[in-house]
N, C-alpha and C positions, 0 to 999 in steps of 0.2 A: 595706380603700383600696388602689389600685394605685399602685405606686412610679411616681414621674415619671421617674426615672433609667434605669430599667431599658429597654432597647430590646427591643419582641416579637420573639420567636424567629418568623423568617420562613421559615427553611429546615428542613426536618428533621433530626436530627440524624445519619443517614446516609442518605445520597444515592448509590444505585446508581451505580456507572461500568458501561463498556463489558466492563470484565475481571471483572466480577459476574456477566455474561450468560452468559460463556462457560463451557462445560461443565467439570465439575472433572475428571472424570476419563471415559476411553475404555477397553472392554474390549480386549485385547491384538488381536482380529480388525477392530476399526473402526479402531484405530491402523495396522495393515498396509494396509488399504483405502484410507484416507485418504493414507497415504504414498505409496501406488503411484499414487492420481489426482493429487498434487502435482507426483510426479515426471514423470508423463506429460505432464501439462499444461504444465508448465514447460520441457521437452525440446522439445515441440510449438513453443510460441513462440519459444525459442532457434533452433529450427531454422528458422522461419518468418520471423525476422527478423534473422538472422546475417548477412547479407552487407550489410545496409543502415544496421546500428548497430553500435558498437563493442562488444564483449562486454562490457569492464569495466562500461559505461554499462548494457547490458541487463540484466546479473545484478544490478546496483545497484536499476533499475526492477520486478524481479522479487522481491528480497527485501523491498523497500520495501509492496509490495504483497502480500506473503503475510506480513508483519509486521501491518499493517492488517486484514487478513480476518481473523488470529488473534483480533482485538480484537471479533471479533462474535459471535454465538451460532452464527451456519452458516457458518465459513470457507470452505467447499469451495463453496458458493454464489456466494460475493462474490468468490473469488479471480479467475476468469476475467476478470469486468469490472474489478476495480482493476487487474489485472495489464495489460490492454490499455488502461486510461488512464493507467498510468504508462508505458508503453511511448509512447502517443501525447505525453506530455509531453516526452520524452526526443526523440523526432523534432523535436518541435516547438523544443524549446532547441538542438539540433544546426543544423537551419535559419537559426534566428537568429542563430547565431554565424558561419555560412557569409556570411550578409549582411553582418554587420560585418567581417570579413575581407575580403571584398569591397570593401567600403567604403573600407577604409582602404588597400588596395592601389592603387583608383584614384586616390584622395587623394594620395598617394605618389608615383604617376605623373606 
């Protein structure tokens, strides 16, 4: 006879997360190649957007992109797209801040 008070188990006991999908270890050669790839990519993005975006906001966006990419099974594959998306978000935020400042100046005048 089934107990009425027990709630049926709807979820498996261990649900995999994104961090479970990431590789546990890389060999030394892979680590060096991946590090060089990231350094080259991040350097290129910094150079490309250096004049238009403040360096601290740009580095923050790139750090966030790298952190998100590291949660995927293939971080090198996702890093470029995530970095561009984060940079685009910073650019949009800065444009909105400029609009707000311009509105405040025109209202104060």
